[in-house]
Every structure is written in C-alpha cells, then in structure tokens.
N, C-alpha and C positions, 0 to 999 in steps of 0.2 A: 393092420388087423388082418385085412383080407388078403393082403398081396398083390402083386403085380397083375394076377389074372381076375381078380375081382375089378381091379382099375380098368383093364382093357374091356371085360363086359360091359362096365359102366358107358366107358368111351363108346363102344360098339353100339348100345342102345341110346345114347344120346344123338348119335350120329343117324342111325337108321330110322329112328321114329318119326322124325319130321320127313323124311324121304318118302317111306311108305305112306304116311297121311297124305302127302302131297301127289302121290301116284294115285292113291286110293280116291281121294275126293275130286280129281281132276279128270276121272273117266267122263266121256261125253255122254255115256248112257245114264249116269245120275242126273245131270243136271241140263240135258236138252229139252225136255219137255217144260221144265218150270222156265227155262228162257224162253222157249216159244212162247208160252203163256204169258208171261210179263211183257213181251214184246207186242202181242195181239193186245194186251189191255192199254200200254202207254200209246200206242201207234194204230190204232183200229184200220183195218182196210177200208180205203174210201169207195162208196157206192157211185155209181155212174151219174147220178141226180147231183151230189156234192161237187164232183169232178167239173161237170158241165157248168154249175153255178160258178166256181172257183176261175174256170177258163173265160166264162163272159164278163166277170169283174175284171180280169187281167187286162182283156182285150179292150173294155170300155176306158180303164184308166190310162193305157196305151193312146187309145184315141183322143180321149180328153187332153193328156201331154202334148200329143201332136197338133191339136188344134191351138193350144196356148204357144207353141213353138211357131207355128205358121202364122198367127196373129203377132207375135214379137217381131216377127222377120218382115212382114207387111208394114208394121209401124216404123222399123228400121229404116226400110226403102223408102217410104214416104219422107222422112226425116232427113234424106239424103238431097 
C-alpha cells in the first residue's frame, strides 16, 4: 500500500524512538537531584553523637568477646 518508503520510514522510527528516549532520559541533569534526594532519605548522614555511640558499642562488644576468649583460654590451661 505505502511501498518500500513507508516501510523504511516505519523501521527508522521503530529503531530511533527507543534510542532517542534512552538518550534523553539518561542525561544526568534530569535525575541527579532526585538521586541525591533519595540517597539522603534512605541513608541520612550520621551525626557525631550517633557515630560515637556506635563506636563505643563496637568497642564494648570487642572487649566482651576478648574477655570471653581469655576466660576460655585460662580454663583450657587449667585443664591441662
């Protein structure tokens, strides 16, 4: 009906449409603000007080584990 020119035009449209959309929507300026906003919502920056509390908790856990290991080592040496 339309001939080969119509078919070539349709094929060009079918092939170029996704490429153009991919190029347009993957520009950093369109989603950089949204990405930064979402990252800050999901992973808010830690303030110094929370970081200190986390470090203290980790240190206490290590000390407790070390005491348990030392106790087990002393008991093992006593058993020999």
